[in-house]
C-alpha positions as CSV (number, residue, x, y, z in Angstrom):
1,M,89.2,54.0,129.9
2,R,87.3,52.5,127.1
3,R,84.8,55.5,127.4
4,L,87.2,58.5,127.7
5,L,88.7,57.2,124.7
6,F,85.3,57.7,122.9
7,L,85.0,60.8,124.2
8,L,87.8,61.9,122.2
9,L,87.3,60.0,119.0
10,L,83.7,61.8,119.5
11,S,85.4,65.4,119.3
12,L,87.3,65.0,116.4
13,P,86.1,65.8,112.4
14,L,85.0,62.4,110.8
15,V,86.2,63.1,107.3
16,S,89.6,65.8,107.4
17,Q,88.5,68.1,104.5
18,V,91.0,70.8,102.4
19,K,89.5,73.8,100.4
20,I,89.6,75.0,97.3
21,L,88.8,77.7,95.6
22,M,86.5,78.3,92.2
23,P,85.8,81.4,90.2
24,V,81.9,81.4,88.8
25,V,80.9,83.6,86.1
26,V,77.4,83.7,86.1
27,K,75.1,85.8,83.6
28,D,71.4,86.6,82.7
29,A,69.1,86.0,79.6
30,A,70.5,89.0,77.9
31,G,74.5,88.1,78.7
32,K,74.6,90.5,81.7
33,P,77.0,89.8,85.6
34,V,74.4,88.4,88.4
35,T,75.8,90.5,90.8
36,D,72.3,89.1,93.6
37,L,73.5,85.4,94.2
38,K,73.3,84.1,97.5
39,I,75.0,81.1,99.2
40,S,72.5,79.4,99.1
41,D,71.7,79.9,95.2
42,F,74.8,77.8,94.2
43,Q,74.9,73.8,94.3
44,V,77.4,71.5,94.2
45,S,77.9,68.0,93.1
46,G,80.9,66.0,92.7
47,P,82.9,63.3,94.7
48,K,81.1,62.2,98.2
49,D,81.0,64.7,101.4
50,I,81.7,67.5,99.0
51,R,80.1,70.7,99.8
52,L,80.7,74.6,99.3
53,S,81.8,76.2,102.6
54,D,82.1,80.1,101.5
55,M,81.2,82.6,98.2
56,W,81.8,86.2,97.4
57,L,81.1,88.4,95.2
58,V,84.6,90.3,93.2
59,P,83.9,92.9,91.4
60,P,86.6,94.2,88.4
61,Q,89.9,95.6,89.4
62,T,89.5,99.6,89.8
63,P,90.2,101.3,86.3
64,R,93.5,103.6,87.6
65,D,92.8,107.1,86.6
66,N,89.8,107.0,86.1
67,G,89.5,105.0,83.2
68,A,87.1,103.7,80.7
69,S,88.3,100.0,81.0
70,P,90.5,97.6,83.8
71,P,93.8,97.7,83.1
72,V,94.8,94.2,81.3
73,V,98.3,92.4,81.1
74,V,99.9,90.7,78.3
75,I,102.3,87.9,79.3
76,Y,104.3,87.1,76.0
77,D,105.2,83.5,76.9
78,A,108.5,84.3,74.3
79,A,111.0,82.1,76.0
80,N,109.2,78.7,75.2
81,I,106.9,80.0,72.0
82,L,107.4,76.9,69.8
83,S,108.0,79.2,66.3
84,N,110.2,79.7,63.4
85,S,108.7,82.7,62.9
86,F,110.6,84.6,65.3
87,D,111.5,88.2,63.4
88,L,106.8,87.7,62.5
89,N,106.4,87.5,66.3
90,V,108.3,90.9,67.3
91,R,107.1,92.9,64.6
92,D,103.2,91.2,66.0
93,M,104.3,92.2,69.6
94,R,105.4,95.9,68.4
95,D,102.9,96.5,66.2
96,F,100.1,95.8,68.6
97,L,102.5,97.9,71.3
98,H,101.8,100.8,68.2
99,E,98.2,100.5,68.4
100,V,97.9,100.3,71.8
101,A,99.7,103.7,72.4
102,Q,97.7,105.5,69.0
103,R,94.2,104.4,71.4
104,R,95.6,104.9,74.8
105,F,94.6,101.2,75.9
106,A,95.6,100.0,79.9
107,V,97.8,97.9,79.2
108,T,100.5,97.0,80.8
109,V,103.1,94.0,78.3
110,L,105.1,91.8,79.7
111,I,107.3,89.3,78.1
112,N,109.1,85.8,79.4
113,T,112.8,85.8,78.9
114,E,114.6,82.9,80.4
115,A,116.0,85.3,83.4
116,G,112.5,85.6,83.5
117,L,109.3,88.1,83.6
118,R,111.2,91.6,82.2
119,L,108.7,94.4,81.6
120,V,108.0,95.6,77.7
121,Y,105.6,97.9,78.8
122,D,103.9,100.1,82.0
123,S,100.8,101.3,81.2
124,R,101.2,104.2,83.0
125,T,103.9,105.2,81.1
126,P,102.1,108.1,78.5
127,P,101.5,106.3,75.1
128,E,103.7,109.2,73.4
129,I,106.7,107.8,75.1
130,L,105.9,104.4,73.8
131,L,105.7,105.9,70.5
132,A,109.0,107.6,70.7
133,A,110.4,104.3,72.1
134,L,109.2,102.1,69.2
135,A,110.7,105.2,66.5
136,R,114.2,105.0,67.8
137,T,114.3,101.0,68.0
138,A,112.4,100.4,64.2
139,Q,114.5,99.8,61.2
140,P,114.2,102.6,59.0
141,K,111.7,100.5,56.2
142,T,109.5,99.8,58.3
143,M,109.4,102.3,60.9
144,P,105.3,103.9,61.3
145,S,105.6,107.4,59.1
146,D,102.7,108.5,62.1
147,I,105.2,108.2,65.3
148,K,107.7,110.8,65.6
149,A,110.2,110.5,68.2
150,E,112.2,113.0,70.7
151,T,115.7,111.4,70.8
152,T,116.5,113.3,73.5
153,D,113.8,111.6,76.3
154,A,115.6,109.2,79.1
155,T,112.1,108.1,79.3
156,A,111.7,107.7,75.9
157,E,115.5,106.0,76.3
158,E,114.6,103.6,78.6
159,Q,111.2,102.6,77.1
160,A,113.3,102.3,74.7
161,R,115.5,99.8,76.6
162,N,112.5,97.7,77.3
163,L,111.9,96.9,73.9
164,T,115.0,95.4,72.5
165,F,113.3,92.5,75.5
166,L,111.7,91.1,72.0
167,N,114.3,91.3,69.9
168,T,116.8,89.5,72.7
169,T,114.0,86.8,73.8
170,G,114.1,84.2,71.0
171,L,113.2,80.2,71.8
172,V,115.0,78.5,74.9
173,H,115.1,75.3,73.8
174,R,114.7,73.5,76.7
175,S,113.4,69.8,77.4
176,R,109.2,69.9,77.8
177,L,109.6,69.3,81.9
178,N,111.8,72.4,82.1
179,A,108.7,74.5,79.7
180,G,106.4,73.7,81.8
181,V,108.1,74.5,84.9
182,D,109.0,78.0,84.0
183,Q,105.7,79.0,81.9
184,M,104.2,78.6,85.7
185,N,107.0,80.3,87.0
186,S,106.1,83.5,85.2
187,L,102.3,82.7,86.6
188,L,103.3,82.3,90.1
189,A,105.4,85.5,89.6
190,F,102.8,87.2,88.2
191,A,99.9,85.9,90.4
192,H,102.3,86.9,93.9
193,L,102.3,90.7,91.8
194,A,99.0,90.8,91.5
195,Q,97.7,89.3,94.9
196,R,97.8,93.2,96.2
197,L,95.8,94.4,93.9
198,P,91.8,93.7,94.6
199,G,89.4,93.5,92.2
200,R,89.5,90.8,89.5
201,K,91.9,90.6,87.6
202,A,93.2,90.1,83.1
203,L,96.1,87.6,82.2
204,V,96.5,87.3,78.3
205,W,98.7,84.8,78.5
206,V,100.0,84.9,74.6
207,A,101.9,81.5,74.1
208,T,102.0,78.6,71.8
209,N,101.3,75.4,74.7
210,P,100.3,74.8,77.9
211,P,102.5,74.4,81.1
212,V,100.3,70.5,80.8
213,L,97.8,69.3,78.8
214,D,94.2,68.1,79.6
215,T,93.9,66.7,83.0
216,R,89.6,67.0,81.9
217,N,90.1,64.0,79.8
218,P,89.6,60.4,82.0
219,A,91.9,59.1,78.9
220,Y,94.8,61.7,80.5
221,W,95.4,59.2,83.1
222,N,96.8,56.2,81.2
223,Q,99.1,58.1,78.6
224,T,102.0,57.1,78.7
225,T,102.6,59.9,76.8
226,T,101.9,62.3,79.6
227,F,104.7,60.7,81.9
228,V,106.2,64.3,81.7
229,D,103.5,66.0,82.4
230,K,102.1,64.0,85.7
231,H,105.8,65.3,87.1
232,L,104.6,68.7,86.4
233,L,101.0,68.3,87.9
234,P,101.6,69.2,91.7
235,M,103.5,72.7,90.4
236,Y,100.5,73.5,87.9
237,E,97.8,72.3,91.1
238,A,99.2,75.3,92.8
239,T,99.2,77.8,90.2
240,V,96.1,77.3,89.6
241,E,95.5,77.6,93.4
242,E,97.7,80.7,93.4
243,L,95.8,82.6,90.5
244,N,92.7,82.3,92.1
245,A,93.7,83.2,95.5
246,A,95.2,86.7,93.0
247,R,92.2,87.0,91.3
248,V,93.8,86.6,88.4
249,S,91.3,85.3,85.4
250,V,93.8,84.3,82.7
251,Y,92.9,84.6,79.0
252,P,95.6,82.6,77.3
253,L,96.0,82.9,73.0
254,L,96.9,80.6,71.4
255,F,99.5,82.0,69.0
256,S,99.2,80.1,65.7
257,R,96.9,80.2,63.0
258,T,96.4,77.2,62.2
259,N,93.3,75.5,63.5
260,P,93.5,73.1,66.3
261,I,90.8,70.3,64.9
262,Q,93.6,69.9,62.0
263,F,96.6,70.4,63.3
264,G,97.1,66.9,66.1
265,N,99.4,69.1,68.4
266,D,97.7,72.7,68.1
267,W,94.6,70.6,69.4
268,G,96.5,69.0,72.9
269,S,97.6,72.4,73.3
270,W,93.7,73.8,73.0
271,M,92.6,72.0,74.8
272,G,95.7,72.6,77.4
273,L,94.9,76.5,77.0
274,T,91.3,75.9,77.2
275,Q,91.3,74.0,80.8
276,L,94.1,77.0,82.2
277,A,91.8,79.9,81.0
278,E,88.2,77.2,82.5
279,S,90.2,76.9,85.5
280,T,90.5,80.5,86.4
281,G,87.6,81.8,85.4
282,G,89.1,83.0,81.8
283,L,88.0,82.1,78.6
284,A,90.4,81.4,75.6
285,S,90.9,82.1,72.4
286,R,92.8,81.5,69.3
287,L,94.9,84.1,66.4
288,G,92.8,82.4,63.8
289,D,90.4,83.5,65.0
290,Q,90.6,86.9,66.5
291,G,92.8,88.5,63.8
292,S,94.6,90.1,65.8
293,L,96.5,90.6,69.6
294,L,94.6,93.4,70.2
295,A,91.0,91.9,69.2
296,A,92.0,89.0,72.5
297,V,92.1,92.2,75.1
298,H,88.8,93.4,73.3
299,A,87.7,90.0,74.2
300,A,89.2,89.5,77.0
301,L,87.9,92.5,78.6
302,A,84.1,92.8,77.2
303,D,84.1,89.4,79.5
304,L,85.6,90.8,82.7
305,G,83.2,91.6,85.0
306,P,82.4,91.2,88.5
307,Y,82.3,86.9,89.3
308,Y,81.9,85.0,92.2
309,M,84.6,83.2,94.4
310,L,83.1,79.7,95.5
311,A,85.2,78.3,98.5
312,V,84.9,74.1,98.3
313,E,85.5,71.5,100.3
314,V,86.6,68.1,99.7
315,P,88.0,65.6,101.7
316,I,91.7,64.9,101.6
317,P,92.8,63.0,98.2
318,K,95.2,59.9,98.9
319,E,96.6,60.2,95.5
320,L,96.6,63.6,92.8
321,D,94.3,62.5,90.6
322,W,91.3,65.1,88.6
323,I,87.6,64.9,90.4
324,G,84.8,66.2,88.7
325,V,82.5,68.7,90.3
326,K,79.4,70.3,89.1
327,I,78.4,74.2,90.4
328,K,74.7,75.4,89.1
329,A,72.9,78.4,90.6
330,T,68.9,78.0,91.4
331,R,67.5,80.8,90.0
332,P,66.5,80.1,87.2
333,G,67.0,82.3,83.7
334,V,71.2,82.6,84.1
335,T,73.8,80.7,83.2
336,V,76.8,79.1,85.2
337,R,80.4,79.2,83.8
338,A,82.7,77.1,86.6
339,A,85.3,75.1,85.8
340,S,84.6,70.7,85.6
341,G,86.6,69.9,88.2
342,F,90.1,70.3,89.6
343,L,92.8,68.6,90.8
344,S,93.0,67.4,93.8
345,L,94.3,69.3,96.6
346,K,97.1,67.8,99.1
347,P,96.7,68.4,102.8
348,V,100.3,71.0,102.2
349,K,98.5,73.6,100.0
350,A,95.1,73.4,102.1
351,A,96.4,76.4,104.0
352,N,96.6,79.0,101.5
353,A,93.6,77.8,99.5
354,Q,92.4,78.9,103.6
355,A,94.0,81.6,103.6
356,A,92.7,83.3,100.3
357,Q,89.5,84.7,101.5
358,H,87.4,88.3,100.9
């Protein structure tokens, strides 16, 4: 009997593992993407028994209609924008759409409203239709002189109705907990849509605050001020997991011209947005640095090359916590950009990560 029990125990894994996806950007000394690495070219270090179980290269999303650049999606988090300059924000978004139409950029714009994500402009819509809709919905004094509208076009009427979402969505007064849930619901909704499309996608997320603050900082876990945030962490963990499974790199744009270093609230938001970008292979920027939303889109496109998706296995955690990880490439002369760790995955989440393969 003892021998049988011993044999049964031998057949069980000594340590139960869960798998997490970690995007990694690798470039050479000239700043060009490196695309010929093998799994043996990567090293991962962190907690005991961590290991790299799989790796694959993910190219950027193929441009539609043989376009010059991959399409970009912009989500304007209007329902949670912490600003008293609502009219100014709407003007910024309309100016951006006008430039998109004039320069014929492949940009789709969504807005997060109190009722969820709504389409403002689809990149498949002809730019002329967008220009006509902008003219139809503009105030006479602010209408650009180069816009000519044909008021009988049904497609332009539909586009004009989509533009009205910009005017009807102001700040929804809700708790930080509800605001964080709303933000993550919008990101999850987009991840589910993007899952069906191949390749790496760029999401420029226009926001003034992140769903949670910077969990990379060890002091975060001892702060009583983050009590609400900690209730959001399991959902935040799942959101990052879904974005990576859908191959979505988030490029958050802090929609503020103030310097985060000089303003405590903006600094906390900036670091939280930076973590979201790091965890999905993107880069964070702020309006004060980029100068415009259009410049932020250009910056995202400039960075959107192929990246590697690494499947990292770690022991099943006993509780939700931040796990520091370091990823290196053994090839000389290359630079590696990867998250400095991740929120530990619960066993119930492991199936989703393991299913998100090539």
